[in-house]
N, C-alpha and C positions, 0 to 999 in steps of 0.2 A: 471480883472487885465491885464495890458498890458504885452504881451509876447515879450520880446526883446532879441536879440542876437547880440553880438559884435564879428565880425570875424577879427582875428588877423593873418595877413599874415607872411610868413617867410622871410629868408634872401634873398637879391638880388631882391626880388619880389616887389609887390605892391598890392593895393586893386583889381586890374583887375583880379588877379588869382582866385578870389572868385566870379566872375560874375555869373557863373552857380549856385553856392550854394545860392547866394543872391536871384536870381530869384526863385529858387526851394523853399527856406524857406519862402519867401514872399508869394508865393501861398499857403503855408501851414498855413498862418495866423501869421507869425512871423514878427515883426518889425526889420529890419536888419540895422546894422551900420557897416561900413567897413572903419575904420580910417587907414590912412597910417602911418607907422612907421616914425620916424623923418627922414627927407631928402629923403623919398621914394615916394614923390608925384609929382616929376618934370620930366623933360626930362632925360631919363636913359643914354643918351650919353653925357650929360653936365658934365662939371668939377664940383665936389662937393665943397662946401665952405671950408675955411681953417680949421675950427674946426671939420670937418666931421670925420676924422680919429680917433679922441679921444672920439667919441660917444660910450657909453657903453650900454650893455643890461639894466643896471639900469636906463639909460635915457629913454629907450623904456617903461620900467615898469612904470616910473613916468608919462610919457605922457598918456599911456593907462589908468592908475588909474585916472588921472585928467579928462579924457574924460568920463569914467564910472561914476564918481561922478556927472556929469551933467545930468544923466538920472534920471527919476522919481523913478524907482525901480531897484534893482540889476539885471543885465542881466545874461543870459548864456554867457559864454565866450568860443568861439570856436577858437582854435589856431593851426596853422600848424608849425611843426619843432620848430624853435626858438620862434615862436609865441605861441607854447605850453608851453614853459618855462615862457614866459612873463605872459600868462594867469594864470598859477599856482601861480606866485608871486603876482599877483593882487588879486587872490582869497584868498590868505593867509592874505590879508588885510581886509577880510570880505566883499568884494565888488562884489561877484558873487553868483548867485542862482544855478548855475551848471557849470560844465566844460566839454567840449568836446575837447580832445586832438588828433590831427591827426598826426601820425608819429612824436611825440615829441622827440626833441633831448635829449640826456642823460643829467641828472642833475649832479651837483657837487658830486664827489665821485664815479661815475660810469665809470669804465674803458673800453676802447675799447677791443673787444674780437675777432674781425674778421679781415681778411686781408683787406677787403674793407674799414673798419673804419680806420685802420692804414694807408692805402694808401692815403686816403683824408687828414689826418693830415700831412702825409709826404709831400704831394704836397704843403701845406702851408709853411712848414719848408724850402722847397727848394727855396722859394722866398725871403729868407733873413729875415730882421726884418719887417715882414709884419704887425705887430701890430702897427707900426708907420705911416701907410699910408692907403689910400683907396685901396680897393681890387676889382678887377673885375675877375670873374670866367671864365676860358676858357671853350669853348664848349666841347673840348675833355675830360675835367674833369667831367663836370656836366652831359653830356648826358648819359654816361653808368651807372652812379650812381643814378641819380635822374629822368631822362627822359626815362628809359629803358622800360616803358610800353606805351610810346607815339610813334605814327608813325613819320617817318623822317620829313615830312613837318611840323608837329606840333612841333617837337623838335626845329627846326630852328625858327619857329614863336615865340615860348615862349622865346627862348634864345635872340632874338632881343629886347625883352621887359625888360630883366633883367638889373638892374643898379648896381652901386657899393655898396659895404658893408664896413663899418668901419673895419679896420684890428683889432681894439681893440675887437670888438664883436667876431670875429673869434677866437682870442686869449682866450677870456673868455670861449668860448664854448669848444674848443678842447684842451686847455692847462690850464684847470681850476685849476690844482694843483699848479700853479705859480701865481695865481690871489689872491692877499691879500684881495681884497674886496669881494671875493666869489659871484660874480655876478650871476652865474647860480645855486647857492644853493637854494633848495626849503625847506621851513619849512612845511613839510607834515602834521604835527599835527595841524597846524593852518588853514588848509583848511577844512571848516565845511560842504561844499556842496557836493552833489554827483558828481562823476567823471567818464566819459566814455573815455576810451583810444582806439583809432582805429589805427591799424598798418597794413601796406601793407605787405602781405606775401613775395613779391618779391622786397621790398625796399632794395637797396644796400647802400643808404646813411645813413639810420638809421635802424639797424637790428630790426626786430619785437620783439625780446627778450627784448629790451630796454622798449618798450611800456608795455609788460607784467609785467616787474619788477616795472615800475612806478605805474601801476594799483594796484599791490600787496601792495605797500607802503600805499595805502589808506584803506586797510582792507575792511570792509563791505561796505564802501562808494564807492569803486572802482569796475568798470566793464571793462573787456578787450574784445575787438572784433577783430579777425584776419580777415582782408579783403583779401580773397584768390583771387589770380590772379591780385592783384594790387601792385603798388610800391609807390614811394615817392610822386608823384604828383597825387594821386588817385582822387582828386576832379576835374581833367581835363582828366582823362583817360577813354577809352571806358568802359561803364558800371558804370560811376560815380554816376548815379541816384540810383543804388542799395545801395551804401554806404550812400549817402545823405538821402535816405529814412530811413535807419537803425538809423542814427543820429537823424533825425526829430522825429521818433517814440519814441526814448528814451527821447528826450527833452520834447515832449508833455506829456509823462507819468510822468516825474519828475515834470513838471509844474502842472499837475493835482494833484499829491500827495502833493506838498507843498501848493497848493491853498486850 
């Protein structure tokens, strides 16, 4: 049976952020697919199209689900941050054989509990009606919260590759209590596959307690792994191979069990 994995990147990023993981997992015998989220596959400095700002997490979910349906067998879905939310919603449609969630953002109903989490949401609020326009994250905001385990040169190199994100997506993630469509709500009971949640111990963008809580919602299907010494971009940080190896071993074990 073909072992396939779909890597779903997070906000402001693109497929490029999973280059190391794609090569690593390919060497381990996995067929890797790294689709770009809608409007995330072009020049990051270009002006987005007119309907960009209205794009929703639900649009991302629809696109990834459509892509997964083109594959011969249900893949493992590996998602980072908002990509983790997307992966869970696709899995709830019965389209995944396994889930690997890396620093997944909080789902609908999970309140911020730290000063760092509140600071990020407050920064969005200070931009006015951000949900009506494309958003570009400032280096001074993302560097201390998401790049805090990357060296200075890598921080700037990664930042230069980040593109805009729809304000609507940020609204749905950080102000879910006002979102009538409940875009980031997860139907945990409908996810039938095993779930691995990996959280960086030093992630300031998404506290690792969020990952632990998400894993717990899956009961016996859920496994939580705390990546010590790592933060939000753990797939690019020094020592990324150790976490990638842990994920690959878990994926291989689950594939053997289900096969």
